[in-house]
C-alpha positions in Angstrom: -28.7 1.2 -9.0 -25.7 -0.4 -7.3 -25.6 0.0 -3.5 -22.3 1.4 -2.2 -21.4 1.8 1.5 -20.0 5.2 2.3 -18.3 5.7 5.7 -18.9 9.5 5.8 -21.7 12.0 4.8 -21.7 13.1 1.1 -22.2 16.6 -0.2 -25.2 17.5 -2.4 -22.8 17.4 -5.4 -21.7 13.9 -4.5 -25.2 12.7 -4.1 -26.2 14.1 -7.5 -23.1 12.5 -9.0 -24.0 9.1 -7.5 -27.5 9.3 -9.0 -26.0 10.1 -12.4 -23.6 7.2 -12.2 -26.4 4.8 -10.9 -24.9 4.4 -7.5 -27.2 4.0 -4.5 -25.2 5.6 -1.6 -25.7 3.7 1.7 -24.3 6.3 4.2 -23.3 5.3 7.7 -20.6 7.7 9.1 -18.2 5.7 11.3 -16.3 8.7 12.6 -17.5 11.9 14.3 -15.4 15.1 14.7 -15.4 17.1 17.9 -13.5 20.4 17.5 -11.8 21.7 20.6 -12.4 25.3 21.8 -9.5 27.8 21.6 -9.6 28.0 25.4 -9.2 24.2 25.7 -6.4 24.2 23.2 -4.5 26.9 25.1 -5.1 25.3 28.5 -3.8 22.0 27.3 -0.7 23.6 25.7 0.6 26.1 28.3 3.7 27.0 26.1 1.6 27.4 23.0 2.5 31.0 22.1 6.2 30.5 22.7 6.1 27.2 20.7 4.3 28.8 17.8 6.6 31.8 17.8 9.8 29.7 17.5 8.3 27.2 15.0 10.0 27.5 11.6 7.0 26.0 9.9 3.4 24.9 10.6 1.6 21.8 9.3 -2.1 20.9 8.9 -2.7 17.3 7.9 -6.5 17.6 7.9 -9.1 20.0 6.9 -10.8 19.3 10.2 -7.8 20.9 12.0 -8.2 24.1 9.9 -11.9 24.2 10.7 -11.3 23.6 14.4 -8.6 26.2 14.8 -9.9 29.0 12.5 -13.5 28.1 11.7 -15.1 30.7 14.0 -13.3 33.5 12.0 -14.7 35.0 8.8 -12.7 34.4 5.7 -10.1 37.0 4.6 -12.6 38.3 2.1 -14.6 39.9 4.9 -13.8 43.3 6.1 -11.1 43.2 8.8 -13.4 45.2 11.2 -15.7 42.2 11.3 -13.2 40.2 13.2 -12.8 40.4 17.0 -9.2 41.6 17.4 -9.2 40.2 21.0 -9.9 36.7 19.8 -7.0 34.3 20.3 -8.0 32.6 17.0 -7.4 35.9 15.2 -4.0 36.2 16.8 -3.1 32.7 15.6 -4.3 33.6 12.1 -2.1 36.7 12.0 0.9 34.6 13.0 0.2 31.8 10.5 -0.1 34.4 7.7 3.6 35.2 8.3 5.0 31.6 8.6 5.6 28.9 6.1 2.6 26.6 6.2 2.3 23.1 4.7 -0.6 20.7 4.3 -0.7 17.0 3.3 -3.1 17.7 0.4 -4.8 20.2 -1.8 -8.2 20.3 -0.1 -6.7 21.4 3.2 -4.6 24.0 1.4 -7.7 25.3 -0.3 -9.4 25.7 3.1 -6.4 27.7 4.4 -6.5 29.9 1.3 -9.8 31.2 2.4 -8.0 32.8 5.4 -5.3 34.3 3.3 -2.8 31.6 4.0 -0.8 30.1 1.1 0.2 26.6 1.9 2.5 24.2 0.1 1.7 20.6 -0.4 3.4 17.6 -2.1 2.2 15.9 -5.2 1.8 12.6 -3.4 -0.6 13.2 -0.5 1.0 11.4 2.4 3.0 12.3 5.5 6.3 10.8 4.4 6.4 12.8 1.2 5.3 15.9 3.0 8.2 15.5 5.5 10.7 15.0 2.7 9.3 18.1 0.9 9.7 20.2 4.0 13.2 19.0 4.7 14.2 19.9 1.1 12.7 23.3 1.7 15.1 23.8 4.6 12.8 23.2 7.5 15.3 21.9 10.0 14.4 23.3 13.4 10.9 23.1 14.9 7.5 22.4 13.4 4.0 22.9 14.9 1.6 20.3 13.8 -2.1 21.0 14.2 -3.8 17.6 14.3 -6.5 15.3 15.8 -6.2 12.8 18.6 -5.9 10.0 16.1 -3.2 10.4 13.4 -0.8 8.5 11.3 2.8 8.4 12.6 4.7 8.7 9.3 5.1 12.5 9.2 6.3 12.8 12.8 8.6 9.8 12.5 10.2 11.2 9.4 10.8 14.6 10.9 12.2 13.2 14.2 14.6 11.0 12.3 15.9 14.2 10.7 16.2 15.7 14.2 13.4 18.2 13.6 11.2 18.9 16.7 7.5 18.3 16.1 5.1 20.0 18.5 1.7 18.3 18.1 -1.3 20.4 19.1 -4.6 18.5 19.2 -7.4 20.7 18.0 -10.1 18.1 17.4 -11.1 14.6 18.5 -12.3 11.8 16.4 -15.1 9.6 18.0 -16.2 6.3 16.7 -19.8 5.8 15.8 -21.0 2.3 16.7 -23.4 0.6 14.2 -26.0 -1.9 15.2 -24.5 -5.3 14.4 -27.6 -6.7 12.8 -28.0 -3.6 10.6 -24.3 -3.6 9.6 -24.5 -7.3 8.6 -27.7 -6.7 6.6 -26.2 -3.7 4.8 -22.8 -5.2 4.0 -24.3 -8.4 2.7 -25.9 -6.3 -0.1 -23.5 -3.6 -1.1 -21.1 -3.8 -4.1 -18.3 -1.6 -2.6 -17.1 0.1 0.5 -15.6 3.6 0.4 -13.3 5.0 3.1 -12.3 8.7 3.5 -9.9 8.4 6.4 -7.7 5.9 8.2 -9.9 6.3 11.3 -12.9 5.0 9.4 -10.9 1.9 8.3 -9.9 1.2 11.9 -13.5 1.6 13.0 -14.7 -0.7 10.3 -12.4 -3.5 11.6 -12.8 -2.6 15.3 -16.5 -3.3 14.9 -16.0 -6.5 13.0 -17.7 -5.2 9.9 -15.1 -6.7 7.7 -16.4 -10.2 8.6 -19.7 -9.5 6.7 -18.1 -8.1 3.5 -15.9 -9.7 0.8 -16.1 -7.1 -2.0 -13.8 -4.4 -3.2 -12.6 -1.4 -1.1 -12.1 2.1 -2.3 -10.1 4.8 -0.5 -9.7 8.5 -0.9 -5.8 8.5 -0.8 -2.6 6.9 0.1 -2.8 7.4 3.8 -6.1 5.7 4.0 -4.8 3.0 1.7 -1.9 2.4 4.2 -4.4 1.9 7.0 -6.3 -0.6 4.8 -3.1 -2.5 4.1 -2.5 -2.8 7.8 -5.3 -5.3 7.7 -3.8 -7.1 4.7 -6.4 -5.7 2.3 -5.8 -3.6 -0.8 -8.0 -0.8 -2.2 -8.6 1.2 -5.3 -7.9 4.9 -5.2 -8.5 7.9 -7.5 -5.5 9.6 -9.2 -6.3 12.8 -7.2 -7.9 12.4 -3.7 -11.2 14.1 -4.2 -14.6 12.7 -3.4 -15.8 13.2 -6.9 -13.0 11.2 -8.4 -13.4 8.5 -5.8 -17.1 8.1 -6.7 -16.2 8.0 -10.4 -13.5 5.3 -9.6 -16.2 3.2 -7.9 -18.6 3.6 -10.8 -15.8 2.5 -13.2 -15.1 -0.7 -11.3 -18.6 -1.8 -10.3 
């Protein structure tokens, strides 16, 4: 079994796959997610309803944003009577179902599909290509972007350069998990690979000086995370499609 450092929890499917591929997953999440309540979101964005009404498109660049905004609602497969019609989240959902919605990748789009929202996403999962796709679709006025407190700047920069207003609404916060330094050094001295699932995890890894105890290959879920890794003058291997399954298979192939 080859030990691999994973920077987020793995699903039961991923754990079984690791066992099949003779990977010993060493799991130490570096980033935690704290969703904001709807009341908190509305109080921090006093013009929220007017901004959402005039937005010509809506963007989610993370599954976490979908879960934070709509996670308390049942999926669209449930009977409508099961929903609380007075819930602001229900009102948001009804508005989103009538607007063009975009995501940076397929996993986030699949999450929205559970709420009856059909989202478009680009073939290359990164903010720059997403912005180009939206501009080609004719989104030239105002975009509401549901996001976290830590995010890559490429999408917003690209849209602003095209004179498109981007209203960023923070619906969750990322928090850094600090690892004991002695434990981190011991673990990283023995692992054969490190796997990142988000830019935030990359930054946390370097912020904690964990890179000083590791000299092996890095693996990343997608191009946005790769860009964060390249900020530190490092390169990484990535799967052809950004899924955890293919990332684990990519790791097994190389180690």
